[in-house]
A tleap script that builds the chain and sets N, CA, C and O, in Angstrom:
source leaprc.protein.ff14SB
mol = sequence {
  NMET ILE PHE SER THR THR GLN LYS VAL SER
  GLN VAL ILE GLY GLY VAL ASP ILE LEU SER
  PRO MET GLY LEU ALA ILE LEU THR ILE GLY
  ILE LEU PHE THR LEU GLY VAL PRO LEU THR
  MET ILE LEU LYS GLY LYS LYS CASP
}
set mol.1.N position { 5.278 18.695 24.302 }
set mol.1.CA position { 5.590 17.275 24.224 }
set mol.1.C position { 7.001 17.095 23.614 }
set mol.1.O position { 7.326 17.694 22.589 }
set mol.2.N position { 7.799 16.286 24.248 }
set mol.2.CA position { 9.167 16.056 23.769 }
set mol.2.C position { 9.275 14.705 23.145 }
set mol.2.O position { 8.915 13.695 23.750 }
set mol.3.N position { 9.785 14.679 21.901 }
set mol.3.CA position { 9.970 13.407 21.214 }
set mol.3.C position { 11.441 13.111 21.077 }
set mol.3.O position { 12.203 13.950 20.595 }
set mol.4.N position { 11.848 11.938 21.491 }
set mol.4.CA position { 13.206 11.593 21.348 }
set mol.4.C position { 13.324 10.287 20.570 }
set mol.4.O position { 12.526 9.379 20.803 }
set mol.5.N position { 14.260 10.155 19.679 }
set mol.5.CA position { 14.485 8.978 18.890 }
set mol.5.C position { 15.784 8.323 19.266 }
set mol.5.O position { 16.770 9.001 19.554 }
set mol.6.N position { 15.793 7.026 19.266 }
set mol.6.CA position { 16.977 6.306 19.521 }
set mol.6.C position { 17.465 5.688 18.217 }
set mol.6.O position { 16.781 5.754 17.195 }
set mol.7.N position { 18.637 5.095 18.256 }
set mol.7.CA position { 19.177 4.507 17.030 }
set mol.7.C position { 18.257 3.379 16.555 }
set mol.7.O position { 18.054 3.240 15.349 }
set mol.8.N position { 17.704 2.581 17.445 }
set mol.8.CA position { 16.847 1.446 16.991 }
set mol.8.C position { 15.552 1.980 16.447 }
set mol.8.O position { 15.040 1.400 15.489 }
set mol.9.N position { 14.978 3.039 16.978 }
set mol.9.CA position { 13.703 3.513 16.482 }
set mol.9.C position { 13.846 4.074 15.090 }
set mol.9.O position { 12.942 3.951 14.263 }
set mol.10.N position { 15.002 4.699 14.827 }
set mol.10.CA position { 15.197 5.370 13.511 }
set mol.10.C position { 15.498 4.348 12.395 }
set mol.10.O position { 15.398 4.687 11.216 }
set mol.11.N position { 15.855 3.137 12.740 }
set mol.11.CA position { 16.143 2.112 11.702 }
set mol.11.C position { 14.844 1.511 11.206 }
set mol.11.O position { 13.873 1.368 11.950 }
set mol.12.N position { 14.852 1.167 9.943 }
set mol.12.CA position { 13.698 0.464 9.355 }
set mol.12.C position { 13.930 -1.023 9.585 }
set mol.12.O position { 14.970 -1.578 9.228 }
set mol.13.N position { 12.941 -1.637 10.183 }
set mol.13.CA position { 13.059 -3.065 10.533 }
set mol.13.C position { 12.240 -3.824 9.525 }
set mol.13.O position { 11.044 -3.581 9.363 }
set mol.14.N position { 12.903 -4.764 8.838 }
set mol.14.CA position { 12.160 -5.564 7.834 }
set mol.14.C position { 11.872 -4.810 6.617 }
set mol.14.O position { 12.632 -3.926 6.220 }
set mol.15.N position { 10.747 -5.149 5.989 }
set mol.15.CA position { 10.356 -4.449 4.761 }
set mol.15.C position { 10.657 -5.275 3.529 }
set mol.15.O position { 11.333 -6.300 3.617 }
set mol.16.N position { 10.172 -4.850 2.406 }
set mol.16.CA position { 10.357 -5.538 1.138 }
set mol.16.C position { 10.984 -4.545 0.148 }
set mol.16.O position { 10.579 -3.385 0.075 }
set mol.17.N position { 11.979 -5.024 -0.609 }
set mol.17.CA position { 12.556 -4.153 -1.621 }
set mol.17.C position { 11.534 -4.010 -2.755 }
set mol.17.O position { 10.982 -4.998 -3.237 }
set mol.18.N position { 11.301 -2.789 -3.161 }
set mol.18.CA position { 10.229 -2.530 -4.138 }
set mol.18.C position { 10.539 -3.150 -5.503 }
set mol.18.O position { 9.611 -3.450 -6.255 }
set mol.19.N position { 11.757 -3.340 -5.827 }
set mol.19.CA position { 12.112 -3.925 -7.130 }
set mol.19.C position { 12.211 -5.439 -7.103 }
set mol.19.O position { 12.470 -6.052 -8.139 }
set mol.20.N position { 12.015 -6.049 -5.961 }
set mol.20.CA position { 12.017 -7.499 -5.921 }
set mol.20.C position { 10.637 -8.058 -6.479 }
set mol.20.O position { 9.674 -7.297 -6.566 }
set mol.21.N position { 10.555 -9.272 -6.823 }
set mol.21.CA position { 9.301 -9.814 -7.293 }
set mol.21.C position { 8.151 -9.668 -6.308 }
set mol.21.O position { 7.026 -9.376 -6.716 }
set mol.22.N position { 8.402 -9.858 -5.061 }
set mol.22.CA position { 7.446 -9.704 -3.981 }
set mol.22.C position { 6.987 -8.239 -3.921 }
set mol.22.O position { 5.794 -7.977 -3.770 }
set mol.23.N position { 7.919 -7.285 -4.036 }
set mol.23.CA position { 7.549 -5.902 -3.954 }
set mol.23.C position { 6.705 -5.460 -5.132 }
set mol.23.O position { 5.743 -4.708 -4.976 }
set mol.24.N position { 7.068 -5.925 -6.293 }
set mol.24.CA position { 6.252 -5.613 -7.494 }
set mol.24.C position { 4.862 -6.206 -7.433 }
set mol.24.O position { 3.890 -5.592 -7.873 }
set mol.25.N position { 4.773 -7.432 -6.872 }
set mol.25.CA position { 3.451 -8.070 -6.673 }
set mol.25.C position { 2.606 -7.251 -5.702 }
set mol.25.O position { 1.434 -6.995 -5.976 }
set mol.26.N position { 3.160 -6.850 -4.608 }
set mol.26.CA position { 2.420 -5.990 -3.650 }
set mol.26.C position { 1.977 -4.717 -4.266 }
set mol.26.O position { 0.828 -4.310 -4.098 }
set mol.27.N position { 2.882 -4.055 -4.998 }
set mol.27.CA position { 2.569 -2.802 -5.626 }
set mol.27.C position { 1.418 -2.994 -6.652 }
set mol.27.O position { 0.464 -2.216 -6.676 }
set mol.28.N position { 1.529 -4.034 -7.486 }
set mol.28.CA position { 0.488 -4.275 -8.486 }
set mol.28.C position { -0.882 -4.543 -7.883 }
set mol.28.O position { -1.891 -4.010 -8.344 }
set mol.29.N position { -0.907 -5.382 -6.839 }
set mol.29.CA position { -2.135 -5.669 -6.152 }
set mol.29.C position { -2.734 -4.410 -5.543 }
set mol.29.O position { -3.943 -4.186 -5.596 }
set mol.30.N position { -1.878 -3.612 -4.978 }
set mol.30.CA position { -2.366 -2.335 -4.358 }
set mol.30.C position { -2.943 -1.424 -5.384 }
set mol.30.O position { -3.998 -0.839 -5.138 }
set mol.31.N position { -2.318 -1.263 -6.528 }
set mol.31.CA position { -2.831 -0.350 -7.565 }
set mol.31.C position { -4.138 -0.895 -8.153 }
set mol.31.O position { -5.093 -0.145 -8.359 }
set mol.32.N position { -4.172 -2.197 -8.420 }
set mol.32.CA position { -5.387 -2.815 -8.936 }
set mol.32.C position { -6.550 -2.652 -7.964 }
set mol.32.O position { -7.666 -2.340 -8.379 }
set mol.33.N position { -6.297 -2.860 -6.671 }
set mol.33.CA position { -7.305 -2.716 -5.671 }
set mol.33.C position { -7.777 -1.280 -5.516 }
set mol.33.O position { -8.973 -1.027 -5.372 }
set mol.34.N position { -6.841 -0.341 -5.544 }
set mol.34.CA position { -7.150 1.088 -5.352 }
set mol.34.C position { -7.927 1.640 -6.547 }
set mol.34.O position { -8.799 2.491 -6.371 }
set mol.35.N position { -7.635 1.184 -7.717 }
set mol.35.CA position { -8.343 1.698 -8.912 }
set mol.35.C position { -9.547 0.864 -9.238 }
set mol.35.O position { -10.549 1.398 -9.713 }
set mol.36.N position { -9.486 -0.465 -8.993 }
set mol.36.CA position { -10.516 -1.386 -9.419 }
set mol.36.C position { -11.785 -1.257 -8.596 }
set mol.36.O position { -12.879 -1.268 -9.160 }
set mol.37.N position { -11.676 -1.139 -7.319 }
set mol.37.CA position { -12.888 -1.092 -6.454 }
set mol.37.C position { -13.761 0.089 -6.773 }
set mol.37.O position { -14.943 -0.088 -7.070 }
set mol.38.N position { -13.211 1.321 -6.722 }
set mol.38.CA position { -14.077 2.456 -7.024 }
set mol.38.C position { -14.634 2.409 -8.456 }
set mol.38.O position { -15.789 2.775 -8.673 }
set mol.39.N position { -13.832 1.965 -9.434 }
set mol.39.CA position { -14.324 1.890 -10.799 }
set mol.39.C position { -15.435 0.828 -10.931 }
set mol.39.O position { -16.387 1.033 -11.683 }
set mol.40.N position { -15.326 -0.277 -10.224 }
set mol.40.CA position { -16.396 -1.274 -10.219 }
set mol.40.C position { -17.637 -0.716 -9.572 }
set mol.40.O position { -18.745 -0.937 -10.060 }
set mol.41.N position { -17.470 0.004 -8.481 }
set mol.41.CA position { -18.633 0.575 -7.799 }
set mol.41.C position { -19.331 1.631 -8.700 }
set mol.41.O position { -20.557 1.740 -8.674 }
set mol.42.N position { -18.576 2.388 -9.476 }
set mol.42.CA position { -19.156 3.368 -10.355 }
set mol.42.C position { -19.911 2.690 -11.504 }
set mol.42.O position { -21.059 3.022 -11.798 }
set mol.43.N position { -19.234 1.734 -12.142 }
set mol.43.CA position { -19.795 1.115 -13.337 }
set mol.43.C position { -20.957 0.187 -13.021 }
set mol.43.O position { -21.928 0.134 -13.776 }
set mol.44.N position { -20.870 -0.540 -11.922 }
set mol.44.CA position { -21.910 -1.544 -11.595 }
set mol.44.C position { -22.692 -1.096 -10.394 }
set mol.44.O position { -23.158 -1.926 -9.614 }
set mol.45.N position { -22.843 0.167 -10.229 }
set mol.45.CA position { -23.568 0.669 -9.045 }
set mol.45.C position { -25.032 0.435 -9.124 }
set mol.45.O position { -25.536 -0.148 -10.085 }
set mol.46.N position { -25.718 0.889 -8.116 }
set mol.46.CA position { -27.171 0.701 -7.984 }
set mol.46.C position { -27.881 1.374 -9.140 }
set mol.46.O position { -27.675 2.560 -9.395 }
set mol.47.N position { -28.692 0.643 -9.823 }
set mol.47.CA position { -29.468 1.178 -10.972 }
set mol.47.C position { -30.944 1.143 -10.588 }
set mol.47.O position { -31.459 0.097 -10.193 }
set mol.48.N position { -31.608 2.255 -10.699 }
set mol.48.CA position { -33.058 2.311 -10.389 }
set mol.48.C position { -33.900 2.001 -11.592 }
set mol.48.O position { -35.128 2.004 -11.503 }
savepdb mol mol.pdb
quit
């Protein structure tokens, strides 16, 4: 299989700067969701 990239494909289109307020908000929500959901499932899991 041959992969070829063009100038347009190699450019990043859009995106959010990680140090902007929006980037920090997205990062915080992602970390809270990633850590919070499994921790909640462990702590409040099914009890027999």
